[in-house]
N, CA, C and O atoms as a GROMACS GRO file, in nm:
protein
  456
    1UNK      N    1   0.069  -0.115  -0.010
    1UNK     CA    2   0.047  -0.028  -0.013
    1UNK      C    3   0.119   0.111   0.024
    1UNK      O    4   0.217   0.114   0.098
    2UNK      N    5   0.038   0.276  -0.056
    2UNK     CA    6   0.163   0.356  -0.059
    2UNK      C    7   0.146   0.466   0.049
    2UNK      O    8   0.120   0.586   0.040
    3UNK      N    9   0.150   0.452   0.066
    3UNK     CA   10   0.164   0.584   0.200
    3UNK      C   11   0.155   0.707   0.151
    3UNK      O   12   0.232   0.736   0.060
    4UNK      N   13   0.061   0.805   0.199
    4UNK     CA   14   0.001   0.898   0.108
    4UNK      C   15   0.035   0.970   0.226
    4UNK      O   16   0.054   0.941   0.344
    5UNK      N   17   0.041   1.145   0.106
    5UNK     CA   18   0.071   1.263   0.159
    5UNK      C   19  -0.031   1.338   0.287
    5UNK      O   20  -0.079   1.253   0.362
    6UNK      N   21  -0.062   1.458   0.315
    6UNK     CA   22  -0.125   1.467   0.386
    6UNK      C   23  -0.226   1.523   0.280
    6UNK      O   24  -0.324   1.449   0.277
    7UNK      N   25  -0.235   1.614   0.205
    7UNK     CA   26  -0.262   1.664   0.115
    7UNK      C   27  -0.381   1.488   0.046
    7UNK      O   28  -0.502   1.504   0.027
    8UNK      N   29  -0.330   1.382   0.027
    8UNK     CA   30  -0.411   1.342   0.024
    8UNK      C   31  -0.528   1.262  -0.088
    8UNK      O   32  -0.534   1.202  -0.195
    9UNK      N   33  -0.630   1.322   0.050
    9UNK     CA   34  -0.746   1.290   0.106
    9UNK      C   35  -0.812   1.381  -0.017
    9UNK      O   36  -0.928   1.357  -0.050
   10UNK      N   37  -0.744   1.477  -0.079
   10UNK     CA   38  -0.811   1.554  -0.194
   10UNK      C   39  -0.845   1.433  -0.297
   10UNK      O   40  -0.786   1.325  -0.288
   11UNK      N   41  -0.929   1.455  -0.379
   11UNK     CA   42  -0.942   1.421  -0.480
   11UNK      C   43  -0.940   1.549  -0.637
   11UNK      O   44  -0.992   1.657  -0.665
   12UNK      N   45  -0.835   1.437  -0.708
   12UNK     CA   46  -0.797   1.529  -0.849
   12UNK      C   47  -0.908   1.502  -0.948
   12UNK      O   48  -0.897   1.392  -1.002
   13UNK      N   49  -1.065   1.607  -1.006
   13UNK     CA   50  -1.141   1.486  -1.050
   13UNK      C   51  -1.123   1.609  -1.208
   13UNK      O   52  -1.069   1.719  -1.224
   14UNK      N   53  -1.180   1.539  -1.273
   14UNK     CA   54  -1.119   1.529  -1.434
   14UNK      C   55  -1.211   1.488  -1.547
   14UNK      O   56  -1.156   1.472  -1.656
   15UNK      N   57  -1.348   1.469  -1.540
   15UNK     CA   58  -1.419   1.387  -1.628
   15UNK      C   59  -1.575   1.429  -1.516
   15UNK      O   60  -1.580   1.522  -1.435
   16UNK      N   61  -1.650   1.360  -1.536
   16UNK     CA   62  -1.713   1.320  -1.497
   16UNK      C   63  -1.828   1.448  -1.325
   16UNK      O   64  -1.925   1.521  -1.303
   17UNK      N   65  -1.738   1.397  -1.280
   17UNK     CA   66  -1.675   1.488  -1.080
   17UNK      C   67  -1.749   1.625  -1.095
   17UNK      O   68  -1.825   1.693  -1.026
   18UNK      N   69  -1.663   1.636  -1.272
   18UNK     CA   70  -1.660   1.766  -1.197
   18UNK      C   71  -1.774   1.822  -1.163
   18UNK      O   72  -1.776   1.869  -1.049
   19UNK      N   73  -1.868   1.831  -1.227
   19UNK     CA   74  -2.037   1.869  -1.282
   19UNK      C   75  -2.094   1.883  -1.148
   19UNK      O   76  -2.062   1.796  -1.066
   20UNK      N   77  -2.192   2.000  -1.101
   20UNK     CA   78  -2.261   2.020  -0.994
   20UNK      C   79  -2.364   1.856  -0.980
   20UNK      O   80  -2.370   1.791  -0.876
   21UNK      N   81  -2.426   1.823  -1.093
   21UNK     CA   82  -2.520   1.831  -1.102
   21UNK      C   83  -2.543   1.665  -1.016
   21UNK      O   84  -2.624   1.630  -0.930
   22UNK      N   85  -2.424   1.586  -1.093
   22UNK     CA   86  -2.351   1.444  -1.102
   22UNK      C   87  -2.316   1.486  -0.936
   22UNK      O   88  -2.418   1.497  -0.868
   23UNK      N   89  -2.199   1.507  -0.871
   23UNK     CA   90  -2.114   1.556  -0.762
   23UNK      C   91  -2.316   1.553  -0.680
   23UNK      O   92  -2.358   1.437  -0.673
   24UNK      N   93  -2.396   1.639  -0.639
   24UNK     CA   94  -2.522   1.668  -0.585
   24UNK      C   95  -2.547   1.506  -0.608
   24UNK      O   96  -2.482   1.437  -0.529
   25UNK      N   97  -2.629   1.434  -0.700
   25UNK     CA   98  -2.730   1.353  -0.704
   25UNK      C   99  -2.578   1.233  -0.613
   25UNK      O  100  -2.600   1.177  -0.506
   26UNK      N  101  -2.466   1.223  -0.674
   26UNK     CA  102  -2.415   1.120  -0.558
   26UNK      C  103  -2.392   1.089  -0.401
   26UNK      O  104  -2.406   0.989  -0.331
   27UNK      N  105  -2.338   1.255  -0.374
   27UNK     CA  106  -2.352   1.322  -0.286
   27UNK      C  107  -2.454   1.381  -0.140
   27UNK      O  108  -2.428   1.381  -0.019
   28UNK      N  109  -2.591   1.433  -0.229
   28UNK     CA  110  -2.595   1.504  -0.193
   28UNK      C  111  -2.537   1.632  -0.106
   28UNK      O  112  -2.571   1.657   0.010
   29UNK      N  113  -2.432   1.718  -0.194
   29UNK     CA  114  -2.428   1.805  -0.163
   29UNK      C  115  -2.304   1.861  -0.286
   29UNK      O  116  -2.313   1.824  -0.403
   30UNK      N  117  -2.213   1.933  -0.248
   30UNK     CA  118  -2.109   1.939  -0.353
   30UNK      C  119  -1.989   2.014  -0.298
   30UNK      O  120  -1.995   2.136  -0.287
   31UNK      N  121  -1.894   1.954  -0.268
   31UNK     CA  122  -1.776   1.963  -0.160
   31UNK      C  123  -1.684   2.062  -0.207
   31UNK      O  124  -1.679   2.109  -0.321
   32UNK      N  125  -1.621   2.085  -0.123
   32UNK     CA  126  -1.570   2.218  -0.138
   32UNK      C  127  -1.472   2.216  -0.291
   32UNK      O  128  -1.504   2.109  -0.343
   33UNK      N  129  -1.391   2.272  -0.364
   33UNK     CA  130  -1.311   2.236  -0.452
   33UNK      C  131  -1.272   2.325  -0.446
   33UNK      O  132  -1.297   2.396  -0.348
   34UNK      N  133  -1.172   2.376  -0.567
   34UNK     CA  134  -1.066   2.461  -0.656
   34UNK      C  135  -1.052   2.433  -0.796
   34UNK      O  136  -1.048   2.310  -0.802
   35UNK      N  137  -1.043   2.478  -0.906
   35UNK     CA  138  -0.936   2.455  -0.989
   35UNK      C  139  -0.812   2.402  -0.922
   35UNK      O  140  -0.760   2.421  -0.812
   36UNK      N  141  -0.770   2.292  -1.076
   36UNK     CA  142  -0.626   2.191  -1.034
   36UNK      C  143  -0.583   2.206  -1.146
   36UNK      O  144  -0.628   2.306  -1.203
   37UNK      N  145  -0.508   2.142  -1.204
   37UNK     CA  146  -0.469   2.028  -1.372
   37UNK      C  147  -0.329   1.946  -1.175
   37UNK      O  148  -0.296   1.960  -1.057
   38UNK      N  149  -0.314   1.859  -1.322
   38UNK     CA  150  -0.233   1.735  -1.296
   38UNK      C  151  -0.088   1.734  -1.434
   38UNK      O  152  -0.103   1.669  -1.537
   39UNK      N  153   0.019   1.803  -1.413
   39UNK     CA  154   0.068   1.772  -1.527
   39UNK      C  155   0.144   1.622  -1.607
   39UNK      O  156   0.120   1.520  -1.542
   40UNK      N  157   0.186   1.611  -1.670
   40UNK     CA  158   0.218   1.522  -1.685
   40UNK      C  159   0.099   1.358  -1.699
   40UNK      O  160   0.130   1.240  -1.685
   41UNK      N  161  -0.006   1.405  -1.724
   41UNK     CA  162  -0.190   1.369  -1.779
   41UNK      C  163  -0.233   1.400  -1.846
   41UNK      O  164  -0.218   1.519  -1.875
   42UNK      N  165  -0.342   1.298  -1.939
   42UNK     CA  166  -0.431   1.378  -1.997
   42UNK      C  167  -0.561   1.296  -1.964
   42UNK      O  168  -0.557   1.178  -1.930
   43UNK      N  169  -0.674   1.367  -1.974
   43UNK     CA  170  -0.781   1.301  -2.005
   43UNK      C  171  -0.846   1.241  -2.110
   43UNK      O  172  -0.963   1.261  -2.145
   44UNK      N  173  -0.768   1.169  -2.157
   44UNK     CA  174  -0.819   1.108  -2.254
   44UNK      C  175  -0.956   1.039  -2.303
   44UNK      O  176  -1.026   0.965  -2.234
   45UNK      N  177  -0.980   1.073  -2.421
   45UNK     CA  178  -1.125   0.963  -2.447
   45UNK      C  179  -1.102   0.817  -2.463
   45UNK      O  180  -0.986   0.778  -2.474
   46UNK      N  181  -1.205   0.726  -2.464
   46UNK     CA  182  -1.203   0.590  -2.433
   46UNK      C  183  -1.292   0.511  -2.504
   46UNK      O  184  -1.414   0.516  -2.520
   47UNK      N  185  -1.188   0.420  -2.550
   47UNK     CA  186  -1.329   0.325  -2.636
   47UNK      C  187  -1.453   0.248  -2.577
   47UNK      O  188  -1.456   0.167  -2.484
   48UNK      N  189  -1.527   0.285  -2.636
   48UNK     CA  190  -1.686   0.296  -2.587
   48UNK      C  191  -1.740   0.328  -2.453
   48UNK      O  192  -1.851   0.328  -2.400
   49UNK      N  193  -1.602   0.357  -2.413
   49UNK     CA  194  -1.747   0.440  -2.320
   49UNK      C  195  -1.743   0.577  -2.336
   49UNK      O  196  -1.666   0.632  -2.415
   50UNK      N  197  -1.841   0.651  -2.248
   50UNK     CA  198  -1.885   0.803  -2.262
   50UNK      C  199  -1.772   0.896  -2.149
   50UNK      O  200  -1.789   1.016  -2.130
   51UNK      N  201  -1.700   0.846  -2.107
   51UNK     CA  202  -1.587   0.911  -2.025
   51UNK      C  203  -1.480   0.922  -1.984
   51UNK      O  204  -1.443   0.837  -1.902
   52UNK      N  205  -1.417   0.996  -2.013
   52UNK     CA  206  -1.266   0.969  -2.015
   52UNK      C  207  -1.153   0.892  -1.872
   52UNK      O  208  -1.196   0.848  -1.765
   53UNK      N  209  -1.049   0.894  -1.904
   53UNK     CA  210  -0.970   0.826  -1.755
   53UNK      C  211  -0.838   0.904  -1.826
   53UNK      O  212  -0.806   0.938  -1.940
   54UNK      N  213  -0.771   0.914  -1.664
   54UNK     CA  214  -0.644   1.011  -1.648
   54UNK      C  215  -0.581   0.848  -1.697
   54UNK      O  216  -0.592   0.741  -1.638
   55UNK      N  217  -0.506   0.884  -1.845
   55UNK     CA  218  -0.346   0.866  -1.885
   55UNK      C  219  -0.176   0.945  -1.901
   55UNK      O  220  -0.144   1.051  -1.955
   56UNK      N  221  -0.131   0.886  -1.860
   56UNK     CA  222   0.024   0.966  -1.798
   56UNK      C  223   0.068   0.982  -1.945
   56UNK      O  224   0.104   0.889  -2.017
   57UNK      N  225   0.058   1.162  -1.997
   57UNK     CA  226   0.112   1.222  -2.106
   57UNK      C  227   0.207   1.250  -2.040
   57UNK      O  228   0.193   1.190  -1.934
   58UNK      N  229   0.302   1.312  -2.039
   58UNK     CA  230   0.416   1.384  -2.012
   58UNK      C  231   0.446   1.524  -2.067
   58UNK      O  232   0.507   1.603  -1.995
   59UNK      N  233   0.394   1.570  -2.233
   59UNK     CA  234   0.362   1.672  -2.247
   59UNK      C  235   0.244   1.774  -2.265
   59UNK      O  236   0.243   1.882  -2.324
   60UNK      N  237   0.146   1.710  -2.196
   60UNK     CA  238   0.034   1.756  -2.148
   60UNK      C  239  -0.003   1.762  -1.963
   60UNK      O  240   0.030   1.692  -1.867
   61UNK      N  241  -0.095   1.899  -1.984
   61UNK     CA  242  -0.147   1.879  -1.877
   61UNK      C  243  -0.296   1.848  -1.880
   61UNK      O  244  -0.334   1.877  -1.993
   62UNK      N  245  -0.400   1.800  -1.806
   62UNK     CA  246  -0.525   1.741  -1.769
   62UNK      C  247  -0.571   1.858  -1.660
   62UNK      O  248  -0.504   1.872  -1.559
   63UNK      N  249  -0.685   1.939  -1.683
   63UNK     CA  250  -0.724   2.030  -1.611
   63UNK      C  251  -0.858   2.005  -1.534
   63UNK      O  252  -0.949   2.081  -1.568
   64UNK      N  253  -0.881   1.933  -1.460
   64UNK     CA  254  -0.980   1.936  -1.353
   64UNK      C  255  -0.980   2.058  -1.218
   64UNK      O  256  -0.932   2.171  -1.217
   65UNK      N  257  -1.061   1.975  -1.100
   65UNK     CA  258  -1.097   2.059  -0.972
   65UNK      C  259  -1.009   1.980  -0.836
   65UNK      O  260  -0.924   1.898  -0.873
   66UNK      N  261  -1.019   1.993  -0.741
   66UNK     CA  262  -1.043   1.950  -0.643
   66UNK      C  263  -1.080   1.939  -0.570
   66UNK      O  264  -1.096   2.054  -0.529
   67UNK      N  265  -1.133   1.848  -0.469
   67UNK     CA  266  -1.222   1.825  -0.386
   67UNK      C  267  -1.147   1.761  -0.288
   67UNK      O  268  -1.075   1.663  -0.300
   68UNK      N  269  -1.189   1.871  -0.128
   68UNK     CA  270  -1.141   1.865  -0.052
   68UNK      C  271  -1.182   1.829   0.073
   68UNK      O  272  -1.112   1.823   0.174
   69UNK      N  273  -1.331   1.800   0.060
   69UNK     CA  274  -1.402   1.745   0.221
   69UNK      C  275  -1.435   1.709   0.183
   69UNK      O  276  -1.536   1.757   0.132
   70UNK      N  277  -1.390   1.560   0.151
   70UNK     CA  278  -1.516   1.415   0.136
   70UNK      C  279  -1.489   1.355   0.239
   70UNK      O  280  -1.377   1.334   0.287
   71UNK      N  281  -1.620   1.314   0.288
   71UNK     CA  282  -1.525   1.218   0.418
   71UNK      C  283  -1.546   1.090   0.343
   71UNK      O  284  -1.538   1.089   0.220
   72UNK      N  285  -1.583   0.941   0.438
   72UNK     CA  286  -1.547   0.826   0.421
   72UNK      C  287  -1.581   0.788   0.312
   72UNK      O  288  -1.525   0.766   0.205
   73UNK      N  289  -1.779   0.781   0.388
   73UNK     CA  290  -1.844   0.733   0.333
   73UNK      C  291  -1.817   0.776   0.150
   73UNK      O  292  -1.761   0.726   0.052
   74UNK      N  293  -1.893   0.894   0.186
   74UNK     CA  294  -1.877   0.975  -0.005
   74UNK      C  295  -1.732   0.918  -0.081
   74UNK      O  296  -1.710   0.920  -0.202
   75UNK      N  297  -1.646   0.872   0.018
   75UNK     CA  298  -1.520   0.782  -0.090
   75UNK      C  299  -1.580   0.700  -0.120
   75UNK      O  300  -1.584   0.656  -0.234
   76UNK      N  301  -1.635   0.664  -0.036
   76UNK     CA  302  -1.734   0.491  -0.022
   76UNK      C  303  -1.892   0.559  -0.166
   76UNK      O  304  -1.998   0.497  -0.153
   77UNK      N  305  -1.891   0.616  -0.222
   77UNK     CA  306  -1.960   0.639  -0.291
   77UNK      C  307  -1.892   0.642  -0.455
   77UNK      O  308  -1.900   0.569  -0.554
   78UNK      N  309  -1.832   0.753  -0.424
   78UNK     CA  310  -1.739   0.753  -0.566
   78UNK      C  311  -1.728   0.621  -0.603
   78UNK      O  312  -1.778   0.568  -0.702
   79UNK      N  313  -1.622   0.548  -0.475
   79UNK     CA  314  -1.579   0.407  -0.519
   79UNK      C  315  -1.612   0.373  -0.612
   79UNK      O  316  -1.565   0.360  -0.725
   80UNK      N  317  -1.785   0.342  -0.517
   80UNK     CA  318  -1.857   0.280  -0.586
   80UNK      C  319  -1.924   0.359  -0.765
   80UNK      O  320  -1.888   0.302  -0.867
   81UNK      N  321  -1.970   0.420  -0.770
   81UNK     CA  322  -1.976   0.528  -0.925
   81UNK      C  323  -1.836   0.515  -1.024
   81UNK      O  324  -1.865   0.557  -1.136
   82UNK      N  325  -1.706   0.472  -1.018
   82UNK     CA  326  -1.631   0.471  -1.083
   82UNK      C  327  -1.599   0.348  -1.109
   82UNK      O  328  -1.532   0.297  -1.019
   83UNK      N  329  -1.621   0.282  -1.195
   83UNK     CA  330  -1.530   0.201  -1.311
   83UNK      C  331  -1.420   0.105  -1.240
   83UNK      O  332  -1.312   0.127  -1.186
   84UNK      N  333  -1.473   0.024  -1.257
   84UNK     CA  334  -1.380  -0.107  -1.129
   84UNK      C  335  -1.223  -0.076  -1.205
   84UNK      O  336  -1.122  -0.040  -1.145
   85UNK      N  337  -1.234  -0.100  -1.338
   85UNK     CA  338  -1.095  -0.091  -1.411
   85UNK      C  339  -1.035   0.026  -1.374
   85UNK      O  340  -0.919   0.027  -1.416
   86UNK      N  341  -1.061   0.119  -1.318
   86UNK     CA  342  -0.976   0.273  -1.270
   86UNK      C  343  -0.880   0.246  -1.154
   86UNK      O  344  -0.936   0.151  -1.100
   87UNK      N  345  -0.810   0.263  -1.108
   87UNK     CA  346  -0.625   0.257  -1.049
   87UNK      C  347  -0.676   0.452  -0.941
   87UNK      O  348  -0.694   0.570  -0.970
   88UNK      N  349  -0.677   0.392  -0.860
   88UNK     CA  350  -0.686   0.495  -0.733
   88UNK      C  351  -0.568   0.566  -0.734
   88UNK      O  352  -0.494   0.475  -0.696
   89UNK      N  353  -0.471   0.695  -0.753
   89UNK     CA  354  -0.361   0.686  -0.719
   89UNK      C  355  -0.241   0.808  -0.665
   89UNK      O  356  -0.154   0.825  -0.750
   90UNK      N  357  -0.230   0.868  -0.576
   90UNK     CA  358  -0.229   1.013  -0.548
   90UNK      C  359  -0.059   1.040  -0.704
   90UNK      O  360   0.040   0.989  -0.756
   91UNK      N  361  -0.126   1.130  -0.699
   91UNK     CA  362  -0.071   1.211  -0.760
   91UNK      C  363  -0.047   1.366  -0.741
   91UNK      O  364  -0.094   1.434  -0.650
   92UNK      N  365   0.057   1.422  -0.870
   92UNK     CA  366   0.112   1.546  -0.823
   92UNK      C  367   0.015   1.704  -0.874
   92UNK      O  368  -0.008   1.677  -0.992
   93UNK      N  369  -0.032   1.809  -0.855
   93UNK     CA  370  -0.096   1.910  -0.906
   93UNK      C  371  -0.029   2.035  -0.903
   93UNK      O  372   0.049   2.075  -0.817
   94UNK      N  373  -0.067   2.093  -1.006
   94UNK     CA  374   0.008   2.222  -1.019
   94UNK      C  375  -0.055   2.293  -0.946
   94UNK      O  376   0.000   2.401  -0.923
   95UNK      N  377  -0.191   2.267  -0.880
   95UNK     CA  378  -0.207   2.404  -0.775
   95UNK      C  379  -0.214   2.347  -0.694
   95UNK      O  380  -0.321   2.319  -0.641
   96UNK      N  381  -0.058   2.293  -0.639
   96UNK     CA  382   0.018   2.294  -0.485
   96UNK      C  383  -0.045   2.133  -0.451
   96UNK      O  384  -0.156   2.080  -0.463
   97UNK      N  385   0.041   2.105  -0.419
   97UNK     CA  386   0.048   1.939  -0.318
   97UNK      C  387  -0.009   1.795  -0.398
   97UNK      O  388   0.054   1.726  -0.478
   98UNK      N  389  -0.062   1.788  -0.378
   98UNK     CA  390  -0.058   1.634  -0.408
   98UNK      C  391  -0.274   1.540  -0.384
   98UNK      O  392  -0.352   1.553  -0.290
   99UNK      N  393  -0.290   1.470  -0.501
   99UNK     CA  394  -0.434   1.444  -0.450
   99UNK      C  395  -0.471   1.266  -0.484
   99UNK      O  396  -0.385   1.181  -0.463
  100UNK      N  397  -0.577   1.238  -0.526
  100UNK     CA  398  -0.656   1.149  -0.515
  100UNK      C  399  -0.758   1.111  -0.630
  100UNK      O  400  -0.870   1.156  -0.652
  101UNK      N  401  -0.647   0.965  -0.731
  101UNK     CA  402  -0.688   1.035  -0.852
  101UNK      C  403  -0.712   0.912  -0.925
  101UNK      O  404  -0.630   0.821  -0.918
  102UNK      N  405  -0.857   0.898  -1.022
  102UNK     CA  406  -0.895   0.756  -1.077
  102UNK      C  407  -0.846   0.758  -1.194
  102UNK      O  408  -0.913   0.812  -1.282
  103UNK      N  409  -0.715   0.698  -1.228
  103UNK     CA  410  -0.617   0.655  -1.296
  103UNK      C  411  -0.739   0.540  -1.456
  103UNK      O  412  -0.828   0.458  -1.473
  104UNK      N  413  -0.661   0.609  -1.510
  104UNK     CA  414  -0.718   0.471  -1.593
  104UNK      C  415  -0.609   0.318  -1.610
  104UNK      O  416  -0.520   0.334  -1.693
  105UNK      N  417  -0.611   0.242  -1.571
  105UNK     CA  418  -0.440   0.135  -1.624
  105UNK      C  419  -0.346   0.110  -1.784
  105UNK      O  420  -0.227   0.102  -1.815
  106UNK      N  421  -0.509   0.105  -1.871
  106UNK     CA  422  -0.455   0.051  -2.005
  106UNK      C  423  -0.515   0.080  -2.117
  106UNK      O  424  -0.573   0.187  -2.105
  107UNK      N  425  -0.529   0.029  -2.231
  107UNK     CA  426  -0.565  -0.032  -2.318
  107UNK      C  427  -0.729   0.092  -2.311
  107UNK      O  428  -0.773   0.172  -2.229
  108UNK      N  429  -0.759   0.055  -2.412
  108UNK     CA  430  -0.922   0.071  -2.432
  108UNK      C  431  -0.906   0.292  -2.457
  108UNK      O  432  -0.979   0.363  -2.389
  109UNK      N  433  -0.824   0.344  -2.539
  109UNK     CA  434  -0.738   0.482  -2.509
  109UNK      C  435  -0.766   0.499  -2.615
  109UNK      O  436  -0.737   0.425  -2.709
  110UNK      N  437  -0.820   0.590  -2.619
  110UNK     CA  438  -0.827   0.681  -2.819
  110UNK      C  439  -0.704   0.825  -2.817
  110UNK      O  440  -0.662   0.876  -2.713
  111UNK      N  441  -0.679   0.852  -2.906
  111UNK     CA  442  -0.581   0.969  -2.979
  111UNK      C  443  -0.662   1.051  -2.881
  111UNK      O  444  -0.627   1.058  -2.763
  112UNK      N  445  -0.778   1.120  -2.929
  112UNK     CA  446  -0.835   1.198  -2.893
  112UNK      C  447  -0.841   1.214  -2.725
  112UNK      O  448  -0.816   1.117  -2.653
  113UNK      N  449  -0.874   1.332  -2.677
  113UNK     CA  450  -0.903   1.376  -2.596
  113UNK      C  451  -1.076   1.426  -2.617
  113UNK      O  452  -1.127   1.449  -2.726
  114UNK      N  453  -1.186   1.440  -2.413
  114UNK     CA  454  -1.298   1.401  -2.477
  114UNK      C  455  -1.338   1.566  -2.514
  114UNK      O  456  -1.441   1.591  -2.578
   0.00000   0.00000   0.00000
């Protein structure tokens, strides 16, 4: 198991979890958030899926949001919502600090961004 930094309880959201309607439907509220981006990553279109996957891309920067006040219960809801193929990993963010992100492991990645 990875040792997580103190900032790692934040979630870097780059896809559907950026939308108020999705967060409110899942959690019943909109968590605190700030604009953030992830250098060395891109939100890529995935073959046969309507949602993106965060994949390593050395010359890219993925824009998104950093959600900072999620409870343990809410993390459980988000884990159940996300595709089982995602890996929850700690990544660096340009906004300062680190955050956890649902990273797409491999396969089914298209060349274009959504």
